[in-house]
N, C-alpha and C positions, 0 to 999 in steps of 0.2 A: 503494499500499499504506499509506504513511504519511499520516495525516490531519492534515497541517499546513498552515496557509496561509502559503505561502512569500512572499506579497505584503505580509503584515502587518508593519508597523514594529517592533512589539513582539517579534514572533518573530524577525525579522532581528537586532535588537538582542540578545536573549537568545543567539542564535547566535554573534554576534560575541564577547560576554562569555564564553561558554563556551569558545570556541576561543582567546581570549587567555589565559583562566585555565590551560587545558591546556597551551598552548605555553609559558607561563611556567613551569609546573611541570616540564615536560619539560627545559627549559632548565636549571633549578636542579638537577634530578637529575642531568643530565649532567655539570654543573660539579662536583657533589658527588662523584660516582664517579670523575671523571678528576682530581681534585685541584682545590684552590682557586687554582691559578696562573692568571695572566691569560691565559696562551697557551691554556689549556683553556676559556677563557670562550665559550660559546656565542652570540655576538652575532647571528648570523643567525636563530637559532630565536627569541630574545628579541626582535629586530626585527620578525619577522612577528607575533608575539604583540602588540607594541605597535601595529603598524598595524592589526590586528583591533580592539584596544581603542579606538583613536582613531575609526576608522570606525564602530564600533557606537555611540558617543557622538555624533559629530558628524553622520554621513551613514549611518544604516543601510540606506537603500534601495540602496547601492552593494554591500552584501553579498548582495543578492537572487540574482543569478546563481551566486555562490559557494555559497550556501545550498542552491539547487535542484540543483546539481552534486554536493553533498556528500550530499543525500538520495538521488540516483540511484545513488551509489557505495554508500551503505548498503543499498539494495535488492539491488544486485548482490551484495554481501558476504553479505546474508541468505540469498539464494538459494544461493550456494556453500557457506556454513558449514552450512546445513540438511543438504544432501546429504553434506557431509563427515562431520558428526556422526552422522546416521543410518547411513551406511555403516560407520562405525568401530564403532558400537554392535552393528550386526548382525554384523559379522565378528570382533569381539572378545568378544562376550557371547552372541549367539544361536548362532552356529555351533558353539562348543566345547560349549555345553550340549546341542545336538543330537547332536553325536558322542559325548559321554558317555552320554546316554540309549540311544543305538544300541548301545554297547559293553556297558553294564551292566544294562539293564532290558529288559523286554518292550515291545511297542508298546502305548502308552497308549490309543490310539484303536482297537486290535484291527483293523488294516487287512489283516491277513494272509489270504491266500485259503486256505480250508478246502474242499477239493474233495469230502471224504466227508461233509460236514455237510448235513443237509437244509435248515436254517434258520440264520440268524445271530441270531435271536431271543434276549434274554436276559431271564430272569424278573426283574422290577423288585423292589426292596427293599420289604418291607412298611412301609406308612406308618401312623403312629398315628391312631386314630379320635377320641381326646378332643381338644377344643378347647384346653385348658389346656397341653398338651403343645407347641402351636405358640407359645404366648406366651413361653415360656422356652426360646429356641432354643440358647443356649449354656451 
């Protein structure tokens, strides 16, 4: 799904630098929200970020398998989140609108069976014949 060359050194280096940046930011935010005490210092998060930084500068090819695994994880998350968001949208938006339409309005598609009617044909609206009328539609 993702069109990324995972064997490219520049892509591996970018991946390592982005991961190092994000992990450093996470470490800083955790330290910020848990107080500036040294007991709350997230050394393990910062250590992993530093490891990513060093590997991306010195040996980006080592990050290749991690990069491929990360992209596989991203594809799985893409599949899951698409279904979660579409399902949520359907059940929180489309279903209540359908219920409201069913309670307060007539059938907009006129699907109701009319046994006494000879035909379901509706006479179309009269359309203008002059060309200028179509130029100014609104």
